[in-house]
C-alpha positions as CSV (number, residue, x, y, z in Angstrom):
1,X,123.6,73.2,38.3
2,X,121.5,76.4,38.7
3,X,118.6,74.7,36.9
4,X,118.8,71.2,38.2
5,X,120.2,71.6,41.7
6,X,119.4,75.1,42.9
7,X,116.1,75.2,41.1
8,X,116.5,78.4,39.1
9,X,114.1,78.6,36.2
10,X,115.3,78.3,32.6
11,X,113.4,81.6,31.9
12,X,115.3,83.4,34.6
13,X,118.7,82.1,33.3
14,X,117.9,83.1,29.7
15,X,116.7,86.6,30.9
16,X,120.0,87.2,32.7
17,X,122.1,86.2,29.7
18,X,119.8,88.4,27.5
19,X,120.6,91.3,29.8
20,X,117.1,91.7,31.3
21,X,118.0,91.4,34.9
22,X,115.3,91.0,37.5
23,X,115.2,94.4,39.4
24,X,114.7,92.6,42.6
25,X,118.0,90.7,42.2
26,X,120.0,93.6,40.7
27,X,122.6,95.3,42.9
28,X,125.6,97.6,42.5
29,X,127.8,97.0,39.6
30,X,126.7,93.5,39.1
31,X,129.0,90.8,37.8
32,X,129.2,88.3,34.9
33,X,126.6,85.7,35.2
34,X,128.8,82.8,36.2
35,X,130.0,84.6,39.3
36,X,126.6,85.2,40.8
37,X,125.4,83.1,43.7
38,X,121.9,81.8,44.2
39,X,119.6,80.2,46.8
40,X,116.9,77.6,46.2
41,X,115.4,74.4,47.2
42,X,116.2,71.0,45.7
43,X,113.4,68.5,45.9
44,X,114.4,64.8,45.6
45,X,112.4,62.1,43.9
46,X,111.0,61.0,47.3
47,X,109.8,64.5,48.0
48,X,112.5,65.6,50.5
49,X,113.4,69.3,50.3
50,X,116.9,70.5,50.8
51,X,117.9,74.1,51.0
52,X,120.7,74.8,48.6
53,X,123.0,77.9,48.4
54,X,125.5,78.6,45.6
55,X,128.2,81.0,46.9
56,X,129.1,84.0,44.8
57,X,132.6,83.7,43.5
58,X,135.2,85.6,41.4
59,X,137.4,84.5,38.6
60,X,140.3,84.2,41.0
61,X,140.4,80.4,41.1
62,X,139.7,78.7,44.4
63,X,139.4,82.1,46.3
64,X,135.8,81.1,47.3
65,X,137.0,77.9,49.0
66,X,137.7,79.3,52.5
67,X,134.7,81.7,52.1
68,X,132.5,78.7,51.5
69,X,133.8,77.0,54.7
70,X,133.2,80.2,56.7
71,X,129.6,80.4,55.4
72,X,129.0,76.8,56.4
73,X,130.6,77.1,59.8
74,X,128.4,80.1,60.6
75,X,125.2,78.3,59.5
76,X,126.2,75.4,61.7
77,X,126.8,77.6,64.6
78,X,123.4,79.2,64.2
79,X,121.7,75.7,64.1
80,X,123.9,74.8,67.1
81,X,123.7,71.0,66.7
82,X,127.2,70.3,67.9
83,X,129.0,67.5,66.2
84,X,126.1,66.7,63.9
85,X,127.4,69.2,61.3
86,X,124.0,69.6,59.6
87,X,125.2,71.8,56.7
88,X,127.2,70.1,53.9
89,X,129.9,72.1,52.0
90,X,130.4,70.9,48.4
91,X,133.3,72.5,46.5
92,X,133.7,72.1,42.8
93,X,137.2,72.6,41.5
94,X,139.1,72.4,38.2
95,X,142.0,70.0,38.1
96,X,144.7,72.7,37.3
97,X,143.4,75.0,40.0
98,X,143.2,72.3,42.6
99,X,146.8,71.3,42.0
100,X,148.1,74.8,41.5
101,X,146.4,77.3,43.8
102,X,148.0,77.4,47.2
103,X,144.7,78.4,48.9
104,X,143.5,74.9,48.3
105,X,146.1,73.5,50.6
106,X,145.4,76.3,53.1
107,X,141.7,75.5,53.1
108,X,142.3,71.7,53.4
109,X,144.5,72.5,56.4
110,X,141.6,74.3,58.1
111,X,139.4,71.2,57.9
112,X,140.2,69.6,61.2
113,X,141.1,72.7,63.2
114,X,138.8,73.4,66.2
115,X,138.0,76.9,65.1
116,X,137.3,76.0,61.5
117,X,136.0,72.5,61.1
118,X,132.7,72.0,59.3
119,X,132.4,68.2,59.5
120,X,134.0,67.5,56.2
121,X,133.7,68.9,52.7
122,X,132.9,66.9,49.5
123,X,135.4,68.1,46.9
124,X,134.5,67.4,43.3
125,X,137.4,68.0,40.9
126,X,136.1,68.3,37.3
127,X,139.3,66.9,35.7
128,X,139.4,68.1,32.1
129,X,143.1,67.1,31.9
130,X,144.0,70.6,30.8
131,X,144.1,74.0,32.4
132,X,142.9,76.5,29.8
133,X,145.7,75.7,27.3
134,X,148.2,74.2,29.8
135,X,148.9,70.5,29.8
136,X,149.2,68.6,33.1
137,X,153.0,68.1,32.5
138,X,153.3,71.9,32.8
139,X,150.7,72.4,35.5
140,X,151.9,70.2,38.4
141,X,154.7,68.0,39.6
142,X,152.4,65.4,41.2
143,X,151.0,62.3,39.5
144,X,147.4,63.3,40.1
145,X,145.8,66.7,40.3
146,X,144.3,65.7,43.6
147,X,147.5,64.6,45.4
148,X,147.5,67.8,47.5
149,X,144.5,66.3,49.4
150,X,146.9,63.5,50.6
151,X,148.3,66.0,53.1
152,X,145.2,65.5,55.3
153,X,144.8,61.8,54.4
154,X,141.5,62.4,52.6
155,X,140.2,59.5,50.6
156,X,140.4,60.3,46.8
157,X,138.1,58.5,44.4
158,X,139.2,58.5,40.8
159,X,136.2,57.9,38.5
160,X,135.5,57.9,34.8
161,X,133.3,60.8,33.9
162,X,132.0,58.8,30.9
163,X,130.3,56.3,33.3
164,X,127.4,58.1,35.0
165,X,126.5,55.2,37.2
166,X,130.0,54.7,38.5
167,X,130.1,58.5,39.2
168,X,126.8,58.3,41.2
169,X,128.1,55.3,43.2
170,X,131.3,57.2,44.0
171,X,129.3,60.3,45.0
172,X,127.3,58.1,47.4
173,X,130.4,56.6,48.9
174,X,131.9,60.1,49.3
175,X,128.9,61.4,51.2
176,X,128.7,58.3,53.4
177,X,132.4,58.7,54.3
178,X,131.8,62.4,55.2
179,X,128.7,61.6,57.3
180,X,130.5,58.7,59.1
181,X,134.0,60.2,59.7
182,X,133.3,64.0,59.5
183,X,136.3,64.5,57.3
184,X,137.0,65.8,53.8
185,X,136.7,63.5,50.8
186,X,137.7,64.1,47.2
187,X,136.1,62.9,43.9
188,X,138.5,63.1,40.9
189,X,136.1,63.1,38.0
190,X,138.2,62.2,34.9
191,X,136.6,63.7,31.9
192,X,137.3,66.3,29.2
193,X,136.1,69.6,27.9
194,X,134.7,69.3,24.4
195,X,134.8,72.9,23.3
196,X,137.7,74.4,25.1
197,X,138.0,76.9,27.9
198,X,135.1,79.2,27.2
199,X,132.9,76.9,25.0
200,X,134.0,79.0,21.9
201,X,137.8,78.4,22.1
202,X,139.7,76.1,19.7
203,X,141.7,73.8,22.0
204,X,143.1,71.8,19.1
205,X,145.7,74.6,18.5
206,X,147.5,73.6,21.8
207,X,146.3,70.0,22.4
208,X,145.8,68.6,18.8
209,X,146.2,64.9,19.6
210,X,143.9,65.1,22.6
211,X,141.2,66.9,20.7
212,X,141.5,64.5,17.8
213,X,140.4,61.8,20.3
214,X,137.7,64.0,21.8
215,X,136.2,65.0,18.4
216,X,135.8,61.3,17.6
217,X,134.1,60.5,20.9
218,X,130.3,60.3,21.2
219,X,128.8,62.4,23.9
220,X,128.1,61.0,27.4
221,X,124.3,61.4,26.8
222,X,124.5,59.3,23.6
223,X,126.8,56.7,25.2
224,X,124.5,56.3,28.3
225,X,121.4,56.3,26.2
226,X,122.7,53.5,24.1
227,X,123.8,51.6,27.2
228,X,120.3,51.9,28.7
229,X,118.6,50.8,25.4
230,X,121.1,48.0,25.0
231,X,120.3,46.5,28.4
232,X,116.5,47.0,28.0
233,X,116.0,49.7,30.6
234,X,114.3,52.1,28.0
235,X,113.3,51.9,24.4
236,X,114.6,54.1,21.5
237,X,111.2,55.8,21.4
238,X,111.3,56.7,25.1
239,X,114.8,58.1,24.7
240,X,113.8,60.2,21.8
241,X,110.7,61.5,23.5
242,X,112.7,62.4,26.6
243,X,115.1,64.4,24.5
244,X,112.2,66.1,22.6
245,X,110.5,67.0,25.8
246,X,113.6,68.5,27.4
247,X,114.4,70.6,24.2
248,X,110.8,71.7,24.1
249,X,111.0,73.1,27.7
250,X,114.2,75.0,26.7
251,X,112.7,76.4,23.5
252,X,109.5,77.5,25.2
253,X,111.5,79.3,27.9
254,X,113.8,80.9,25.3
255,X,110.9,82.1,23.1
256,X,109.2,83.6,26.1
257,X,112.3,85.4,27.1
258,X,113.1,86.6,23.5
259,X,109.5,87.9,23.0
260,X,109.4,89.7,26.3
261,X,109.0,93.5,25.9
262,X,110.7,94.2,29.3
263,X,113.8,96.4,29.1
264,X,117.0,95.9,31.0
265,X,117.2,97.5,34.5
266,X,120.1,99.5,35.7
267,X,121.6,97.7,38.7
268,X,120.9,99.7,41.9
269,X,121.6,99.1,45.5
270,X,120.4,101.1,48.5
271,X,123.3,102.7,50.3
272,X,123.8,104.9,53.3
273,X,124.9,108.5,52.6
274,X,128.7,108.6,52.2
275,X,130.3,109.5,55.5
276,X,127.1,109.2,57.5
277,X,127.8,107.3,60.7
278,X,124.5,106.0,62.2
279,X,123.9,107.3,65.6
280,X,124.3,104.4,68.0
281,X,124.4,104.4,71.7
282,X,127.7,102.7,72.7
283,X,128.3,103.7,76.3
284,X,127.9,101.1,79.1
285,X,127.0,101.2,82.8
286,X,129.6,101.2,85.5
287,X,128.2,97.9,86.8
288,X,128.8,96.2,83.4
289,X,132.3,97.7,83.3
290,X,133.1,96.4,86.7
291,X,131.7,92.9,86.0
292,X,134.1,92.6,83.0
293,X,137.2,93.9,84.7
294,X,136.6,91.7,87.8
295,X,136.2,88.7,85.6
296,X,140.0,88.9,85.1
297,X,140.6,87.8,88.7
298,X,137.5,85.8,89.5
299,X,139.1,82.5,88.3
300,X,137.7,79.1,89.1
301,X,138.6,77.5,92.4
302,X,141.9,75.6,92.0
303,X,142.9,77.4,88.8
304,X,146.6,78.4,88.9
305,X,147.4,81.4,86.8
306,X,150.9,81.8,85.5
307,X,152.9,83.7,88.1
308,X,154.1,86.2,85.5
309,X,150.6,86.8,84.3
310,X,148.8,87.1,87.6
311,X,150.1,90.7,88.3
312,X,148.8,91.8,84.9
313,X,145.4,90.4,85.6
314,X,145.4,92.1,89.0
315,X,146.3,95.4,87.3
316,X,143.4,95.0,85.0
317,X,141.0,94.6,87.9
318,X,142.4,97.7,89.5
319,X,142.0,99.9,86.4
320,X,138.6,101.1,87.4
321,X,139.9,102.4,90.7
322,X,143.0,103.9,89.0
323,X,140.7,105.5,86.4
324,X,143.0,104.5,83.6
325,X,141.9,101.7,81.3
326,X,144.6,100.6,78.8
327,X,144.1,99.4,75.2
328,X,143.9,95.6,75.9
329,X,141.4,96.0,78.7
330,X,139.4,98.5,76.7
331,X,139.1,95.8,74.0
332,X,138.0,93.2,76.5
333,X,135.4,95.5,77.9
334,X,134.1,96.1,74.3
335,X,133.9,92.4,73.7
336,X,132.4,91.5,77.1
337,X,129.8,94.2,76.9
338,X,128.7,93.0,73.4
339,X,128.4,89.5,74.8
340,X,126.2,90.7,77.6
341,X,124.1,92.6,75.1
342,X,123.4,89.4,73.2
343,X,125.9,89.7,70.3
344,X,128.1,86.7,69.6
345,X,131.8,87.4,69.2
346,X,134.2,85.4,67.0
347,X,137.8,86.5,67.1
348,X,140.5,84.5,65.3
349,X,144.0,85.2,64.1
350,X,147.7,84.6,64.5
351,X,148.5,84.1,68.2
352,X,145.3,86.0,68.9
353,X,144.3,84.3,72.2
354,X,147.4,85.6,74.0
355,X,148.0,88.4,71.6
356,X,151.2,89.0,69.6
357,X,152.4,91.6,72.1
358,X,151.5,89.6,75.2
359,X,148.6,92.0,75.7
360,X,145.3,90.2,75.4
361,X,145.3,87.0,77.4
362,X,141.7,86.3,76.5
363,X,142.3,82.6,77.3
364,X,144.2,81.7,80.5
365,X,146.2,78.5,80.8
366,X,146.5,76.7,84.1
367,X,150.2,76.7,85.0
368,X,150.0,73.3,86.6
369,X,147.5,71.3,84.5
370,X,147.3,73.1,81.1
371,X,143.5,73.5,81.5
372,X,142.0,76.5,79.7
373,X,139.7,79.2,81.1
374,X,138.2,82.1,79.1
375,X,136.9,84.8,81.5
376,X,134.7,86.5,78.9
377,X,132.8,83.2,78.3
378,X,131.6,83.2,81.9
379,X,130.3,86.7,82.5
380,X,126.6,85.7,82.7
381,X,124.5,82.6,82.1
382,X,122.4,84.5,79.5
383,X,125.3,86.0,77.6
384,X,126.0,85.3,73.9
385,X,128.8,82.8,73.0
386,X,132.4,83.9,72.8
387,X,134.7,82.1,70.4
388,X,138.4,83.0,70.2
389,X,140.9,81.0,68.2
390,X,144.5,80.9,67.3
391,X,144.5,80.4,63.5
392,X,146.8,78.5,61.2
393,X,149.7,80.6,60.0
394,X,147.8,81.7,56.9
395,X,146.2,84.9,55.7
396,X,144.5,84.0,52.4
397,X,142.3,81.2,53.7
398,X,142.0,82.5,57.2
399,X,140.6,85.9,56.1
400,X,138.4,84.2,53.5
401,X,136.9,82.0,56.2
402,X,136.1,85.0,58.5
403,X,134.6,86.9,55.6
404,X,132.3,84.0,54.8
405,X,131.4,83.6,58.5
406,X,130.5,87.3,58.7
407,X,128.2,87.1,55.7
408,X,125.9,84.8,57.6
409,X,126.3,86.2,61.1
410,X,125.2,89.8,60.8
411,X,124.3,89.8,64.5
412,X,127.9,89.0,65.6
413,X,131.2,90.7,65.8
414,X,133.5,88.7,63.5
415,X,137.1,89.7,63.5
416,X,140.4,88.5,62.2
417,X,143.7,89.8,63.6
418,X,147.1,89.8,61.9
419,X,150.2,89.1,63.8
420,X,151.6,92.3,62.2
421,X,149.4,94.4,59.9
422,X,151.4,93.8,56.8
423,X,150.9,90.1,57.1
424,X,147.4,90.7,55.6
425,X,149.2,91.3,52.3
426,X,148.9,87.5,51.9
427,X,145.1,87.9,51.8
428,X,145.0,90.6,49.1
429,X,142.8,88.4,46.8
430,X,140.2,88.2,49.5
431,X,140.4,91.9,50.2
432,X,140.0,92.8,46.5
433,X,137.4,90.3,45.5
434,X,135.3,90.0,48.6
435,X,135.9,92.4,51.4
436,X,136.0,95.6,49.4
437,X,133.7,94.7,46.5
438,X,131.4,91.8,47.4
439,X,128.4,94.0,48.1
440,X,128.8,96.0,44.9
441,X,129.2,92.9,42.7
442,X,126.8,90.5,44.4
443,X,124.8,92.4,47.0
444,X,126.7,90.3,49.6
445,X,127.0,92.2,52.8
446,X,129.7,91.5,55.3
447,X,130.6,93.1,58.7
448,X,134.0,91.4,59.0
449,X,136.6,93.3,61.1
450,X,140.3,93.2,60.3
451,X,142.6,94.2,63.2
452,X,146.0,95.2,61.8
453,X,148.8,96.1,64.1
454,X,150.5,99.2,62.7
455,X,153.2,101.7,63.9
456,X,156.8,102.8,63.3
457,X,158.9,101.6,66.2
458,X,162.1,100.8,64.2
459,X,161.2,97.1,63.7
460,X,162.0,97.1,60.0
461,X,160.1,97.1,56.7
462,X,158.0,94.0,57.5
463,X,156.7,94.9,61.0
464,X,155.9,98.6,60.7
465,X,153.2,99.4,58.1
466,X,149.8,97.7,57.7
467,X,149.8,99.5,54.3
468,X,147.0,102.0,55.2
469,X,147.2,103.3,51.6
470,X,146.1,100.0,50.1
471,X,142.8,99.9,52.0
472,X,142.0,103.5,51.4
473,X,142.6,102.9,47.6
474,X,139.9,100.3,47.8
475,X,137.4,102.6,49.4
476,X,134.5,104.0,47.4
477,X,130.7,104.3,47.7
478,X,130.9,103.8,51.4
479,X,131.9,100.2,51.0
480,X,133.8,99.9,54.3
481,X,135.0,101.8,57.3
482,X,138.7,102.4,57.9
483,X,139.8,103.6,61.3
484,X,142.9,104.3,63.3
485,X,141.8,105.0,66.9
486,X,144.1,106.9,69.2
487,X,143.0,105.7,72.6
488,X,141.3,102.7,74.3
489,X,137.9,104.3,74.7
490,X,137.8,105.3,71.1
491,X,138.5,101.7,70.1
492,X,135.9,100.5,72.6
493,X,133.2,102.7,71.1
494,X,134.3,101.8,67.5
495,X,133.8,98.1,68.1
496,X,130.4,98.5,69.8
497,X,129.3,101.0,67.1
498,X,130.3,98.7,64.3
499,X,128.5,95.7,65.8
500,X,125.3,97.5,66.8
501,X,125.0,99.7,63.8
502,X,122.7,99.0,60.9
503,X,125.6,100.2,58.7
504,X,126.7,96.7,58.0
505,X,130.1,97.0,56.2
506,X,133.6,95.7,56.7
507,X,135.7,97.5,59.2
508,X,139.5,97.9,58.9
509,X,141.2,98.9,62.2
510,X,144.8,99.9,62.4
511,X,145.6,98.8,65.9
512,X,148.8,99.8,67.9
513,X,151.8,98.0,69.1
514,X,153.9,100.1,71.5
515,X,150.8,102.2,72.2
516,X,149.2,99.1,73.8
517,X,150.8,100.0,77.1
518,X,151.0,103.7,76.6
519,X,149.6,105.6,79.6
520,X,148.8,108.5,77.3
521,X,146.5,106.3,75.3
522,X,144.7,104.9,78.3
523,X,141.2,106.3,78.9
524,X,139.2,107.2,82.0
525,X,136.2,105.2,83.2
526,X,133.9,108.0,82.3
527,X,135.0,107.7,78.7
528,X,133.4,104.2,78.7
529,X,130.3,105.0,80.6
530,X,129.5,108.1,78.5
531,X,130.1,109.3,75.0
532,X,130.0,107.3,71.7
533,X,132.0,106.6,68.6
534,X,133.4,109.8,67.2
535,X,135.2,110.0,63.8
536,X,137.1,113.1,65.0
537,X,138.4,113.7,68.6
538,X,139.5,117.0,70.0
539,X,142.9,117.9,71.2
540,X,143.8,115.6,74.2
541,X,145.6,118.6,75.9
542,X,143.5,121.6,74.8
543,X,145.2,124.9,74.1
544,X,143.6,128.3,74.4
545,X,141.7,128.5,71.1
546,X,142.4,132.2,70.6
547,X,146.1,131.6,70.5
548,X,146.1,128.7,68.0
549,X,147.7,129.5,64.7
550,X,148.4,126.0,63.5
551,X,146.3,122.8,63.6
552,X,147.8,119.4,63.2
553,X,145.6,116.6,61.9
554,X,146.8,113.0,62.6
555,X,145.8,109.5,63.5
556,X,147.0,106.8,65.9
557,X,150.3,106.6,67.7
558,X,151.9,109.7,66.3
559,X,149.2,111.7,68.2
560,X,151.0,111.1,71.5
561,X,154.4,111.7,70.1
562,X,153.2,115.1,68.8
563,X,151.6,115.9,72.2
564,X,154.9,115.1,74.0
565,X,156.9,117.1,71.5
566,X,154.6,120.1,71.8
567,X,154.9,120.1,75.6
568,X,158.7,119.7,75.4
569,X,158.8,122.7,73.1
570,X,156.4,124.7,75.1
571,X,154.2,125.4,72.1
572,X,150.8,126.9,72.8
573,X,150.1,128.0,69.2
574,X,149.4,124.5,67.9
575,X,146.3,122.4,68.3
576,X,146.2,118.6,67.6
577,X,143.0,117.0,66.2
578,X,142.7,113.3,66.0
579,X,141.2,111.8,62.8
580,X,140.0,108.5,64.2
581,X,138.1,107.5,61.0
582,X,140.0,107.7,57.7
583,X,137.1,106.5,55.5
584,X,134.4,107.6,55.0
585,X,136.4,110.8,55.5
586,X,134.6,112.9,58.3
587,X,134.9,116.2,56.5
588,X,131.9,117.8,58.3
589,X,133.2,116.8,61.7
590,X,136.7,118.1,60.8
591,X,135.2,121.4,59.6
592,X,133.3,121.8,62.9
593,X,136.4,121.0,64.9
594,X,138.5,123.5,62.9
595,X,135.8,126.1,63.5
596,X,136.8,126.2,67.1
597,X,140.1,127.9,66.1
598,X,139.2,131.2,64.3
599,X,142.8,132.4,64.1
600,X,144.3,129.3,62.4
601,X,146.7,130.1,59.6
602,X,148.1,126.7,58.8
603,X,146.7,123.1,58.7
604,X,149.1,120.2,58.6
605,X,148.6,116.5,58.0
606,X,151.2,114.6,60.0
607,X,151.8,110.9,59.6
608,X,154.6,108.4,60.4
609,X,154.6,106.8,57.0
610,X,156.5,107.9,53.8
611,X,154.7,110.4,51.6
612,X,153.6,107.8,49.1
613,X,152.1,105.6,51.8
614,X,149.8,106.0,54.7
615,X,146.7,108.2,54.5
616,X,148.3,111.3,52.9
617,X,147.4,110.8,49.3
618,X,143.8,109.9,50.3
619,X,143.6,113.1,52.5
620,X,145.2,115.3,49.8
621,X,142.7,114.2,47.1
622,X,139.6,114.9,49.3
623,X,140.0,117.1,52.3
624,X,141.3,120.4,50.9
625,X,138.4,120.6,48.5
626,X,135.9,119.7,51.3
627,X,137.3,122.2,53.7
628,X,138.2,124.9,51.2
629,X,141.6,125.1,52.9
630,X,145.1,124.1,51.9
631,X,146.6,121.2,53.9
632,X,150.4,120.7,54.0
633,X,151.9,117.2,54.6
634,X,154.5,116.3,57.1
635,X,155.7,112.8,56.4
636,X,158.8,110.7,56.0
637,X,160.3,111.0,52.5
638,X,158.9,108.9,49.6
639,X,160.2,105.4,49.7
640,X,159.8,102.1,47.9
641,X,160.3,100.2,51.2
642,X,157.7,100.8,54.0
643,X,160.4,101.5,56.6
644,X,164.1,101.4,57.3
645,X,165.7,98.3,58.8
646,X,167.8,100.4,61.3
647,X,166.2,101.2,64.6
648,X,168.6,104.2,65.1
649,X,167.7,105.6,61.7
650,X,164.0,105.1,62.4
651,X,164.4,107.2,65.6
652,X,166.2,109.9,63.7
653,X,163.5,110.0,61.1
654,X,160.9,110.3,63.8
655,X,162.7,113.2,65.4
656,X,162.9,115.0,62.0
657,X,159.2,114.4,61.5
658,X,158.3,115.9,64.9
659,X,160.7,118.9,64.3
660,X,159.0,119.5,60.9
661,X,155.6,119.5,62.5
662,X,156.6,122.3,64.9
663,X,158.9,124.2,62.6
664,X,158.6,128.0,62.8
């Protein structure tokens, strides 16, 4: 495929297998050759040129499927040709994986959804009738490997792989169906694998009868050559000359590669200095801020807002005068200002248009007619497009799609939001294989944003923790940014910094739940019209520096609980510093902030999570060495479950946590 479709030269392919990588294409750790993507141009017999891209993909079977769809959708949005769908996704599957990997069904389920459709994908299932060493009777319960595609009523063509002309005819039918009906279509290519799973395996050990038949079969090339000769299309001499010519090309390329004196190059990739946050202006003018807040009540004539929602919209519009902008409005201001600056925004997720916690209401629904109105899409005639979608109830395919979209749209803010942060556990394959390591393996940069609601409010093990520790464990070599903002302005500056920064990396944001409506976490208008993203924020209620003996470092919601507990106890000897960015760890900024307290005797890290979770292990491994100071943890006790299922017990644990933070 690389040689015949993408147009990669034989010499380049041989060089890569020989270990002599082209330094221009080398990057990071690299990957095994059959995982690497490629771009090229296919020229047909009539001279038409078609741009072709092969997506980089890992060995996690079918994980690339939703990524492919996201890449295609992004390219189609750039071309902006509406329902023409000018980019064709082609997915090549194995039979066992197509039947067995759940992400296939998830991706098929995306195909006709408004926020995800790509005008139909041509699926080619290379059906070897065995999955590694597993026979079909052990690999699926359906009759055909392709039966899963019946869920979307996709036509499925079963064709004999030994018949090249029938295969070509089916391929043409499939493409014509896709172009006519803009829906997915499947080709089940019935064939076999002559030499086993890795071309060096001995499949006869597990499928002896099947491979007795295969060993006795002549190759497709020989069968087709004999058929062409038999019906007079070519002569024996022409067939032999074609074979000699092809082998000659391969031998020449191989000899040139073997005789080359070049030496292998170590893979390298240019990276920003670890922890360096590019200096980006993120403040906006008061006029822009007012335009966005007023959009919440400047509804179309005749539009009937829901009576329970209208007061909330009116409160949003009044936040400028009240000088207190809450989290949800701060987010809308960030999105709206980016749109006005020319940056497209795509936000998708589980109940994202309204918001899980009834906080966002980015799309308003007319109470009488059901008509939709999206205020941020109507700020200015020259603004960038705003797309916000409720996703299917999936994480694996949904996150993969947004990752793929972000790879193409480096000018846009592309974000996926979980209903609760721990729901992203279902996308762990995408996080491991693409989000955290795609750049290092393939040089594939992504700016995807993941919004993960996080916080201990007594809602039980499955609605408390977004598993901060898992993301931090994946962090190395400045591969992504992990943040837990403590107030609306900090979140606002973070989103704008991320989108405008040349530092194009994934962003993981642990967003709040109860703090969404916290007055303490609201920010003044001046915090939006001045300032910028800061990885470390000062004490929100500054104490006289000369009297401070203890400094608490913390992130997110627990900040405001600590502030309230300090005031209730009348403590003036404790300062609270907010670590807004957990990775890259802002050690220099923390050192500077701690320098403001010359008499400090004790530094604590306080978190809501158990000791074996949250950011503590990450902090403990790095920060004491960077600061040259001991840091003591204040956490919940170690636990195998993220949180207790009892609200009362959770409250008691929280009180114990706060008491420990201020213990004498």
